[in-house]
LUMLUMLO-158768 format. One record per residue: x, y, z of N, C-alpha, C in turn. Coordinates in Angstrom, 3 decimals. Example, Ala and Ser with C-alpha at 12.3 -4.5 7.8 and 13.67 -1.06 7.14 Angstrom:
2
<site n_X="13.190" n_Y="-5.690" n_Z="7.800" ca_X="12.300" ca_Y="-4.500" ca_Z="7.800" c_X="13.200" c_Y="-3.300" c_Z="7.800"/>
<site n_X="12.850" n_Y="-2.250" n_Z="7.080" ca_X="13.670" ca_Y="-1.060" ca_Z="7.140" c_X="12.900" c_Y="0.030" c_Z="7.870"/>
This chain:
132
<site n_X="95.628" n_Y="144.179" n_Z="102.266" ca_X="95.119" ca_Y="145.006" ca_Z="103.316" c_X="94.392" c_Y="146.229" c_Z="102.789"/>
<site n_X="94.159" n_Y="146.290" n_Z="101.510" ca_X="93.428" ca_Y="147.429" ca_Z="100.962" c_X="91.973" c_Y="147.361" c_Z="101.341"/>
<site n_X="91.356" n_Y="148.516" n_Z="101.552" ca_X="89.907" ca_Y="148.509" ca_Z="101.760" c_X="89.198" c_Y="147.920" c_Z="100.547"/>
<site n_X="88.028" n_Y="147.360" n_Z="100.764" ca_X="87.307" ca_Y="146.684" ca_Z="99.686" c_X="86.912" c_Y="147.624" c_Z="98.557"/>
<site n_X="86.645" n_Y="148.874" n_Z="98.855" ca_X="86.178" ca_Y="149.809" ca_Z="97.842" c_X="87.302" c_Y="150.235" c_Z="96.909"/>
<site n_X="87.138" n_Y="150.014" n_Z="95.631" ca_X="88.133" ca_Y="150.445" ca_Z="94.649" c_X="88.061" c_Y="151.956" c_Z="94.413"/>
<site n_X="86.944" n_Y="152.563" n_Z="94.734" ca_X="86.801" ca_Y="153.998" ca_Z="94.498" c_X="87.434" c_Y="154.809" c_Z="95.606"/>
<site n_X="87.977" n_Y="154.137" n_Z="96.617" ca_X="88.655" ca_Y="154.842" ca_Z="97.702" c_X="87.745" c_Y="154.970" c_Z="98.893"/>
<site n_X="88.144" n_Y="154.386" n_Z="99.989" ca_X="87.372" ca_Y="154.496" ca_Z="101.217" c_X="88.022" c_Y="155.497" c_Z="102.144"/>
<site n_X="87.285" n_Y="155.990" n_Z="103.096" ca_X="87.835" ca_Y="156.917" ca_Z="104.072" c_X="88.245" c_Y="156.145" c_Z="105.302"/>
<site n_X="89.325" n_Y="156.579" n_Z="105.955" ca_X="89.694" ca_Y="155.918" ca_Z="107.199" c_X="88.842" c_Y="156.443" c_Z="108.346"/>
<site n_X="87.975" n_Y="157.412" n_Z="108.077" ca_X="87.025" ca_Y="157.895" ca_Z="109.061" c_X="87.596" c_Y="158.837" c_Z="110.092"/>
<site n_X="88.894" n_Y="158.884" n_Z="110.230" ca_X="89.490" ca_Y="159.706" ca_Z="111.265" c_X="90.247" c_Y="160.897" c_Z="110.692"/>
<site n_X="90.990" n_Y="160.647" n_Z="109.641" ca_X="91.815" ca_Y="161.700" ca_Z="109.066" c_X="91.229" c_Y="162.294" c_Z="107.795"/>
<site n_X="90.161" n_Y="161.707" n_Z="107.292" ca_X="89.518" ca_Y="162.236" ca_Z="106.107" c_X="90.225" c_Y="161.897" c_Z="104.812"/>
<site n_X="91.347" n_Y="161.155" n_Z="104.859" ca_X="92.038" ca_Y="160.773" ca_Z="103.635" c_X="91.315" c_Y="159.596" c_Z="103.000"/>
<site n_X="91.296" n_Y="159.548" n_Z="101.710" ca_X="90.807" ca_Y="158.349" ca_Z="101.049" c_X="92.012" c_Y="157.562" c_Z="100.604"/>
<site n_X="91.844" n_Y="156.260" n_Z="100.446" ca_X="92.950" ca_Y="155.423" ca_Z="99.995" c_X="93.470" c_Y="155.930" c_Z="98.660"/>
<site n_X="92.565" n_Y="156.305" n_Z="97.751" ca_X="92.979" ca_Y="156.777" ca_Z="96.437" c_X="93.856" c_Y="158.022" c_Z="96.540"/>
<site n_X="93.589" n_Y="158.902" n_Z="97.496" ca_X="94.350" ca_Y="160.153" ca_Z="97.571" c_X="95.775" c_Y="159.953" c_Z="98.041"/>
<site n_X="96.080" n_Y="158.804" n_Z="98.696" ca_X="97.447" ca_Y="158.618" ca_Z="99.167" c_X="98.143" c_Y="157.425" c_Z="98.529"/>
<site n_X="97.427" n_Y="156.536" n_Z="97.871" ca_X="98.042" ca_Y="155.370" ca_Z="97.249" c_X="98.636" c_Y="155.766" c_Z="95.906"/>
<site n_X="99.810" n_Y="155.248" n_Z="95.642" ca_X="100.468" ca_Y="155.510" ca_Z="94.382" c_X="100.586" c_Y="154.198" c_Z="93.623"/>
<site n_X="100.049" n_Y="154.161" n_Z="92.411" ca_X="100.054" ca_Y="152.941" ca_Z="91.623" c_X="101.482" c_Y="152.525" c_Z="91.317"/>
<site n_X="101.759" n_Y="151.248" n_Z="91.440" ca_X="103.084" ca_Y="150.727" ca_Z="91.146" c_X="104.052" c_Y="150.862" c_Z="92.308"/>
<site n_X="103.566" n_Y="151.224" n_Z="93.486" ca_X="104.425" ca_Y="151.382" ca_Z="94.663" c_X="104.227" c_Y="150.223" c_Z="95.623"/>
<site n_X="105.254" n_Y="149.937" n_Z="96.400" ca_X="105.217" ca_Y="148.896" ca_Z="97.420" c_X="105.506" c_Y="149.526" c_Z="98.773"/>
<site n_X="104.841" n_Y="149.039" n_Z="99.804" ca_X="105.050" ca_Y="149.534" ca_Z="101.153" c_X="105.448" c_Y="148.362" c_Z="102.042"/>
<site n_X="106.487" n_Y="148.555" n_Z="102.839" ca_X="106.966" ca_Y="147.541" ca_Z="103.764" c_X="106.581" c_Y="147.947" c_Z="105.178"/>
<site n_X="105.846" n_Y="147.064" n_Z="105.872" ca_X="105.436" ca_Y="147.317" ca_Z="107.250" c_X="106.213" c_Y="146.406" c_Z="108.191"/>
<site n_X="106.531" n_Y="146.927" n_Z="109.372" ca_X="107.216" ca_Y="146.176" ca_Z="110.420" c_X="106.345" c_Y="146.256" c_Z="111.664"/>
<site n_X="106.014" n_Y="145.098" n_Z="112.221" ca_X="105.138" ca_Y="145.046" ca_Z="113.385" c_X="105.825" c_Y="144.242" c_Z="114.481"/>
<site n_X="105.954" n_Y="144.822" n_Z="115.673" ca_X="106.440" ca_Y="144.065" ca_Z="116.817" c_X="105.341" c_Y="143.088" c_Z="117.216"/>
<site n_X="105.650" n_Y="141.833" n_Z="117.305" ca_X="104.630" ca_Y="140.830" ca_Z="117.624" c_X="103.918" c_Y="141.144" c_Z="118.937"/>
<site n_X="104.638" n_Y="141.709" n_Z="119.915" ca_X="104.027" ca_Y="142.055" ca_Z="121.198" c_X="102.873" c_Y="143.037" c_Z="121.028"/>
<site n_X="102.924" n_Y="143.860" n_Z="119.982" ca_X="101.935" ca_Y="144.919" ca_Z="119.789" c_X="100.766" c_Y="144.488" c_Z="118.906"/>
<site n_X="100.774" n_Y="143.258" n_Z="118.422" ca_X="99.727" ca_Y="142.823" ca_Z="117.497" c_X="98.334" c_Y="142.832" c_Z="118.120"/>
<site n_X="98.245" n_Y="142.663" n_Z="119.411" ca_X="96.947" ca_Y="142.717" ca_Z="120.075" c_X="96.274" c_Y="144.069" c_Z="119.929"/>
<site n_X="97.070" n_Y="145.128" n_Z="119.756" ca_X="96.516" ca_Y="146.458" ca_Z="119.562" c_X="95.766" c_Y="146.540" c_Z="118.233"/>
<site n_X="96.257" n_Y="145.825" n_Z="117.232" ca_X="95.583" ca_Y="145.792" ca_Z="115.933" c_X="94.235" c_Y="145.095" c_Z="116.087"/>
<site n_X="94.227" n_Y="143.977" n_Z="116.813" ca_X="92.978" ca_Y="143.231" ca_Z="117.020" c_X="91.917" c_Y="144.082" c_Z="117.710"/>
<site n_X="92.342" n_Y="144.950" n_Z="118.624" ca_X="91.393" ca_Y="145.767" ca_Z="119.373" c_X="90.752" c_Y="146.860" c_Z="118.520"/>
<site n_X="91.482" n_Y="147.344" n_Z="117.505" ca_X="90.953" ca_Y="148.436" ca_Z="116.686" c_X="91.596" c_Y="148.385" c_Z="115.296"/>
<site n_X="91.255" n_Y="147.395" n_Z="114.465" ca_X="91.912" ca_Y="147.262" ca_Z="113.163" c_X="91.683" c_Y="148.456" c_Z="112.233"/>
<site n_X="90.527" n_Y="149.059" n_Z="112.270" ca_X="90.259" ca_Y="150.203" ca_Z="111.395" c_X="91.100" c_Y="151.403" c_Z="111.820"/>
<site n_X="91.201" n_Y="151.649" n_Z="113.107" ca_X="92.039" ca_Y="152.740" ca_Z="113.596" c_X="93.507" c_Y="152.512" c_Z="113.296"/>
<site n_X="93.961" n_Y="151.250" n_Z="113.437" ca_X="95.358" ca_Y="150.940" ca_Z="113.133" c_X="95.653" c_Y="151.173" c_Z="111.654"/>
<site n_X="94.750" n_Y="150.734" n_Z="110.784" ca_X="94.941" ca_Y="150.936" ca_Z="109.346" c_X="95.023" c_Y="152.430" c_Z="109.025"/>
<site n_X="94.214" n_Y="153.237" n_Z="109.707" ca_X="94.285" ca_Y="154.686" ca_Z="109.523" c_X="95.653" c_Y="155.243" c_Z="109.898"/>
<site n_X="96.250" n_Y="154.711" n_Z="110.964" ca_X="97.596" ca_Y="155.150" ca_Z="111.357" c_X="98.632" c_Y="154.767" c_Z="110.315"/>
<site n_X="98.524" n_Y="153.548" n_Z="109.775" ca_X="99.457" ca_Y="153.121" ca_Z="108.725" c_X="99.378" c_Y="154.084" c_Z="107.552"/>
<site n_X="98.157" n_Y="154.386" n_Z="107.112" ca_X="97.989" ca_Y="155.287" ca_Z="105.963" c_X="98.529" c_Y="156.675" c_Z="106.271"/>
<site n_X="98.381" n_Y="157.110" n_Z="107.511" ca_X="98.850" ca_Y="158.442" ca_Z="107.888" c_X="100.376" c_Y="158.551" c_Z="107.783"/>
<site n_X="101.087" n_Y="157.470" n_Z="108.011" ca_X="102.554" ca_Y="157.488" ca_Z="108.000" c_X="103.143" c_Y="156.986" c_Z="106.693"/>
<site n_X="102.329" n_Y="156.419" n_Z="105.846" ca_X="102.857" ca_Y="155.714" ca_Z="104.687" c_X="103.502" c_Y="156.623" c_Z="103.638"/>
<site n_X="102.987" n_Y="157.799" n_Z="103.375" ca_X="103.625" ca_Y="158.665" ca_Z="102.376" c_X="104.938" c_Y="159.239" c_Z="102.879"/>
<site n_X="105.022" n_Y="159.544" n_Z="104.167" ca_X="106.272" ca_Y="160.068" ca_Z="104.719" c_X="107.390" c_Y="159.034" c_Z="104.622"/>
<site n_X="107.039" n_Y="157.749" n_Z="104.550" ca_X="108.043" ca_Y="156.691" ca_Z="104.446" c_X="108.732" c_Y="156.688" c_Z="103.085"/>
<site n_X="108.263" n_Y="157.495" n_Z="102.146" ca_X="108.975" ca_Y="157.633" ca_Z="100.878" c_X="110.312" c_Y="158.326" c_Z="101.112"/>
<site n_X="110.413" n_Y="159.105" n_Z="102.177" ca_X="111.636" ca_Y="159.837" ca_Z="102.504" c_X="112.485" c_Y="159.057" c_Z="103.499"/>
<site n_X="111.869" n_Y="158.576" n_Z="104.582" ca_X="112.591" ca_Y="157.802" ca_Z="105.592" c_X="111.587" c_Y="156.958" c_Z="106.375"/>
<site n_X="112.073" n_Y="155.876" n_Z="107.003" ca_X="111.166" ca_Y="155.027" ca_Z="107.778" c_X="110.418" c_Y="155.830" c_Z="108.841"/>
<site n_X="109.173" n_Y="155.435" n_Z="109.072" ca_X="108.312" ca_Y="156.126" ca_Z="110.030" c_X="107.917" c_Y="155.166" c_Z="111.140"/>
<site n_X="108.399" n_Y="155.428" n_Z="112.339" ca_X="108.003" ca_Y="154.636" ca_Z="113.497" c_X="106.781" c_Y="155.293" c_Z="114.119"/>
<site n_X="105.814" n_Y="154.473" n_Z="114.550" ca_X="104.650" ca_Y="155.046" ca_Z="115.202" c_X="104.078" c_Y="154.074" c_Z="116.216"/>
<site n_X="103.365" n_Y="154.625" n_Z="117.135" ca_X="102.696" ca_Y="153.821" ca_Z="118.146" c_X="101.211" c_Y="153.754" c_Z="117.865"/>
<site n_X="100.590" n_Y="152.817" n_Z="118.533" ca_X="99.137" ca_Y="152.690" ca_Z="118.413" c_X="98.640" c_Y="151.979" c_Z="119.657"/>
<site n_X="97.496" n_Y="152.401" n_Z="120.139" ca_X="96.949" ca_Y="151.796" ca_Z="121.355" c_X="97.891" c_Y="152.056" c_Z="122.518"/>
<site n_X="98.244" n_Y="151.011" n_Z="123.237" ca_X="99.122" ca_Y="151.173" ca_Z="124.396" c_X="100.596" c_Y="151.035" c_Z="124.045"/>
<site n_X="100.911" n_Y="150.858" n_Z="122.759" ca_X="102.307" ca_Y="150.741" ca_Z="122.337" c_X="102.779" c_Y="152.047" c_Z="121.715"/>
<site n_X="103.845" n_Y="152.605" n_Z="122.277" ca_X="104.371" ca_Y="153.874" ca_Z="121.775" c_X="105.224" c_Y="153.714" c_Z="120.543"/>
<site n_X="105.724" n_Y="152.509" n_Z="120.273" ca_X="106.631" ca_Y="152.326" ca_Z="119.140" c_X="106.528" c_Y="150.933" c_Z="118.531"/>
<site n_X="105.361" n_Y="150.367" n_Z="118.481" ca_X="105.218" ca_Y="148.988" ca_Z="118.027" c_X="105.184" c_Y="148.779" c_Z="116.533"/>
<site n_X="105.213" n_Y="149.860" n_Z="115.756" ca_X="104.998" ca_Y="149.721" ca_Z="114.315" c_X="105.920" c_Y="150.652" c_Z="113.533"/>
<site n_X="106.277" n_Y="150.220" n_Z="112.338" ca_X="107.072" ca_Y="151.036" ca_Z="111.412" c_X="106.475" c_Y="150.901" c_Z="110.015"/>
<site n_X="106.435" n_Y="151.994" n_Z="109.289" ca_X="106.297" ca_Y="151.916" ca_Z="107.839" c_X="107.725" c_Y="152.104" c_Z="107.357"/>
<site n_X="108.358" n_Y="151.010" n_Z="106.977" ca_X="109.796" ca_Y="151.012" ca_Z="106.723" c_X="110.140" c_Y="151.678" c_Z="105.404"/>
<site n_X="109.389" n_Y="151.347" n_Z="104.364" ca_X="109.722" ca_Y="151.872" ca_Z="103.043" c_X="108.459" c_Y="151.976" c_Z="102.215"/>
<site n_X="108.419" n_Y="152.977" n_Z="101.382" ca_X="107.358" ca_Y="153.162" ca_Z="100.405" c_X="108.075" c_Y="153.589" c_Z="99.137"/>
<site n_X="108.123" n_Y="152.716" n_Z="98.158" ca_X="108.922" ca_Y="152.996" ca_Z="96.976" c_X="108.294" c_Y="152.353" c_Z="95.745"/>
<site n_X="108.710" n_Y="152.827" n_Z="94.589" ca_X="108.210" ca_Y="152.302" ca_Z="93.331" c_X="108.694" c_Y="150.869" c_Z="93.132"/>
<site n_X="107.931" n_Y="150.094" n_Z="92.419" ca_X="108.259" ca_Y="148.692" ca_Z="92.182" c_X="109.566" c_Y="148.515" c_Z="91.414"/>
<site n_X="110.033" n_Y="149.535" n_Z="90.708" ca_X="111.306" ca_Y="149.451" ca_Z="89.989" c_X="112.496" c_Y="149.762" c_Z="90.886"/>
<site n_X="112.263" n_Y="149.921" n_Z="92.175" ca_X="113.327" ca_Y="150.176" ca_Z="93.147" c_X="113.411" c_Y="148.974" c_Z="94.079"/>
<site n_X="114.630" n_Y="148.524" n_Z="94.328" ca_X="114.847" ca_Y="147.466" ca_Z="95.306" c_X="115.465" c_Y="148.081" c_Z="96.538"/>
<site n_X="114.906" n_Y="147.742" n_Z="97.693" ca_X="115.456" ca_Y="148.201" ca_Z="98.969" c_X="115.856" c_Y="146.973" c_Z="99.762"/>
<site n_X="117.065" n_Y="146.995" n_Z="100.318" ca_X="117.506" ca_Y="145.952" ca_Z="101.234" c_X="117.232" c_Y="146.449" c_Z="102.635"/>
<site n_X="116.491" n_Y="145.670" n_Z="103.400" ca_X="116.053" ca_Y="146.089" ca_Z="104.723" c_X="116.563" c_Y="145.091" c_Z="105.751"/>
<site n_X="117.216" n_Y="145.605" n_Z="106.792" ca_X="117.680" ca_Y="144.771" ca_Z="107.901" c_X="116.663" c_Y="144.868" c_Z="109.029"/>
<site n_X="116.344" n_Y="143.726" n_Z="109.633" ca_X="115.393" ca_Y="143.686" ca_Z="110.739" c_X="116.077" c_Y="143.030" c_Z="111.926"/>
<site n_X="116.009" n_Y="143.691" n_Z="113.064" ca_X="116.571" ca_Y="143.134" ca_Z="114.288" c_X="116.571" c_Y="144.167" c_Z="115.386"/>
<site n_X="116.598" n_Y="143.697" n_Z="116.636" ca_X="116.635" ca_Y="144.618" ca_Z="117.769" c_X="115.411" c_Y="145.510" c_Z="117.842"/>
<site n_X="114.257" n_Y="145.017" n_Z="117.405" ca_X="113.001" ca_Y="145.777" ca_Z="117.380" c_X="113.026" c_Y="146.966" c_Z="116.429"/>
<site n_X="113.873" n_Y="146.912" n_Z="115.421" ca_X="113.948" ca_Y="147.988" ca_Z="114.437" c_X="114.067" c_Y="147.409" c_Z="113.034"/>
<site n_X="113.778" n_Y="148.228" n_Z="112.067" ca_X="113.985" ca_Y="147.887" ca_Z="110.662" c_X="114.694" c_Y="149.068" c_Z="110.019"/>
<site n_X="115.756" n_Y="148.790" n_Z="109.296" ca_X="116.560" ca_Y="149.846" ca_Z="108.678" c_X="116.759" c_Y="149.549" c_Z="107.199"/>
<site n_X="116.683" n_Y="150.576" n_Z="106.386" ca_X="116.972" ca_Y="150.438" ca_Z="104.963" c_X="118.486" c_Y="150.503" c_Z="104.808"/>
<site n_X="119.077" n_Y="149.418" n_Z="104.299" ca_X="120.527" ca_Y="149.365" ca_Z="104.111" c_X="120.948" c_Y="149.894" c_Z="102.750"/>
<site n_X="120.144" n_Y="149.626" n_Z="101.748" ca_X="120.514" ca_Y="150.021" ca_Z="100.397" c_X="119.261" c_Y="150.185" c_Z="99.567"/>
<site n_X="119.377" n_Y="151.010" n_Z="98.539" ca_X="118.258" ca_Y="151.263" ca_Z="97.654" c_X="118.804" c_Y="151.543" c_Z="96.265"/>
<site n_X="118.204" n_Y="150.935" n_Z="95.262" ca_X="118.646" ca_Y="151.182" ca_Z="93.899" c_X="117.519" c_Y="150.915" c_Z="92.919"/>
<site n_X="117.574" n_Y="151.592" n_Z="91.796" ca_X="116.616" ca_Y="151.332" ca_Z="90.719" c_X="116.959" c_Y="149.988" c_Z="90.095"/>
<site n_X="115.956" n_Y="149.186" n_Z="89.802" ca_X="116.206" ca_Y="147.844" ca_Z="89.278" c_X="115.495" c_Y="147.585" c_Z="87.965"/>
<site n_X="115.053" n_Y="148.616" n_Z="87.313" ca_X="114.285" ca_Y="148.423" ca_Z="86.082" c_X="115.087" c_Y="147.665" c_Z="85.037"/>
<site n_X="116.385" n_Y="147.850" n_Z="85.024" ca_X="117.213" ca_Y="147.209" ca_Z="83.997" c_X="118.194" c_Y="146.195" c_Z="84.577"/>
<site n_X="118.058" n_Y="145.885" n_Z="85.849" ca_X="118.969" ca_Y="144.919" ca_Z="86.454" c_X="118.182" c_Y="143.914" c_Z="87.275"/>
<site n_X="118.842" n_Y="142.819" n_Z="87.608" ca_X="118.185" ca_Y="141.793" ca_Z="88.398" c_X="118.049" c_Y="142.223" c_Z="89.846"/>
<site n_X="117.082" n_Y="141.647" n_Z="90.531" ca_X="116.941" ca_Y="141.917" ca_Z="91.951" c_X="116.198" c_Y="140.806" c_Z="92.673"/>
<site n_X="115.853" n_Y="139.763" n_Z="91.952" ca_X="115.100" ca_Y="138.683" ca_Z="92.573" c_X="116.002" c_Y="137.576" c_Z="93.111"/>
<site n_X="117.133" n_Y="137.352" n_Z="92.488" ca_X="118.030" ca_Y="136.278" ca_Z="92.910" c_X="118.933" c_Y="136.760" c_Z="94.055"/>
<site n_X="119.341" n_Y="135.822" n_Z="94.902" ca_X="120.192" ca_Y="136.184" ca_Z="96.046" c_X="121.480" c_Y="136.858" c_Z="95.617"/>
<site n_X="122.101" n_Y="136.364" n_Z="94.548" ca_X="123.356" ca_Y="136.983" ca_Z="94.117" c_X="123.148" c_Y="138.425" c_Z="93.668"/>
<site n_X="121.990" n_Y="138.731" n_Z="93.093" ca_X="121.698" ca_Y="140.116" ca_Z="92.715" c_X="121.534" c_Y="140.983" c_Z="93.957"/>
<site n_X="120.887" n_Y="140.460" n_Z="94.982" ca_X="120.713" ca_Y="141.222" ca_Z="96.222" c_X="122.046" c_Y="141.434" c_Z="96.924"/>
<site n_X="122.894" n_Y="140.402" n_Z="96.930" ca_X="124.222" ca_Y="140.557" ca_Z="97.528" c_X="125.041" c_Y="141.581" c_Z="96.755"/>
<site n_X="124.903" n_Y="141.549" n_Z="95.433" ca_X="125.603" ca_Y="142.526" ca_Z="94.599" c_X="125.140" c_Y="143.948" c_Z="94.925"/>
<site n_X="123.843" n_Y="144.126" n_Z="95.111" ca_X="123.298" ca_Y="145.431" ca_Z="95.486" c_X="123.868" c_Y="145.891" c_Z="96.818"/>
<site n_X="123.907" n_Y="144.992" n_Z="97.803" ca_X="124.452" ca_Y="145.337" ca_Z="99.110" c_X="125.928" c_Y="145.699" c_Z="98.994"/>
<site n_X="126.691" n_Y="144.930" n_Z="98.248" ca_X="128.115" ca_Y="145.215" ca_Z="98.077" c_X="128.329" c_Y="146.583" c_Z="97.430"/>
<site n_X="127.560" n_Y="146.873" n_Z="96.383" ca_X="127.700" ca_Y="148.181" ca_Z="95.732" c_X="127.352" c_Y="149.322" c_Z="96.676"/>
<site n_X="126.327" n_Y="149.137" n_Z="97.505" ca_X="125.947" ca_Y="150.202" ca_Z="98.437" c_X="127.018" c_Y="150.427" c_Z="99.495"/>
<site n_X="127.790" n_Y="149.393" n_Z="99.808" ca_X="128.885" ca_Y="149.506" ca_Z="100.770" c_X="130.210" c_Y="149.839" c_Z="100.082"/>
<site n_X="130.167" n_Y="150.040" n_Z="98.782" ca_X="131.344" ca_Y="150.292" ca_Z="97.958" c_X="132.366" c_Y="149.168" c_Z="98.119"/>
<site n_X="131.854" n_Y="147.943" n_Z="98.110" ca_X="132.688" ca_Y="146.756" ca_Z="98.249" c_X="132.590" c_Y="145.927" c_Z="96.972"/>
<site n_X="133.467" n_Y="144.962" n_Z="96.864" ca_X="133.472" ca_Y="144.074" ca_Z="95.718" c_X="133.324" c_Y="142.633" c_Z="96.220"/>
<site n_X="132.450" n_Y="141.898" n_Z="95.586" ca_X="132.277" ca_Y="140.478" ca_Z="95.907" c_X="133.164" c_Y="139.660" c_Z="94.975"/>
<site n_X="133.835" n_Y="138.654" n_Z="95.552" ca_X="134.641" ca_Y="137.753" ca_Z="94.752" c_X="134.230" c_Y="136.332" c_Z="95.055"/>
<site n_X="134.203" n_Y="135.510" n_Z="94.026" ca_X="133.924" ca_Y="134.090" ca_Z="94.226" c_X="135.133" c_Y="133.451" c_Z="94.859"/>
<site n_X="134.910" n_Y="132.653" n_Z="95.879" ca_X="135.991" ca_Y="131.961" ca_Z="96.550" c_X="135.899" c_Y="130.489" c_Z="96.194"/>
<site n_X="137.041" n_Y="129.908" n_Z="95.871" ca_X="137.067" ca_Y="128.518" ca_Z="95.509" c_X="136.851" c_Y="127.660" c_Z="96.743"/>
<site n_X="135.914" n_Y="126.715" n_Z="96.636" ca_X="135.618" ca_Y="125.833" ca_Z="97.749" c_X="136.484" c_Y="124.587" c_Z="97.636"/>
<site n_X="137.113" n_Y="124.186" n_Z="98.742" ca_X="137.995" ca_Y="122.991" ca_Z="98.711" c_X="137.274" c_Y="121.792" c_Z="99.186"/>
């Protein structure tokens, strides 16, 4: 979803360039209510400008925002470095960060690693159960 220009394009509304707000090595998680997707179709450039406007604040906490006729159809859930793993729960028209940890020296791609991360964030211990 990046603008085609590598030198940084302007969103035309807020005067920010992509280069001025994008951080190399970072990942951004977006949450879109399917009901609100028509608003993107009506004004994709304006919607992208709204995403960029909320994306840096999502480094601190998720940012819910509206666009078009939807007051709350979109979230920038997380904006974090690639060496950080965030577990995100989605449901009930919301997205919540459940856990976050640095993963530069640990696994985070396999399901057992993600479950381990969730257990540690809940201060719980996972045990293997023997299957009969």
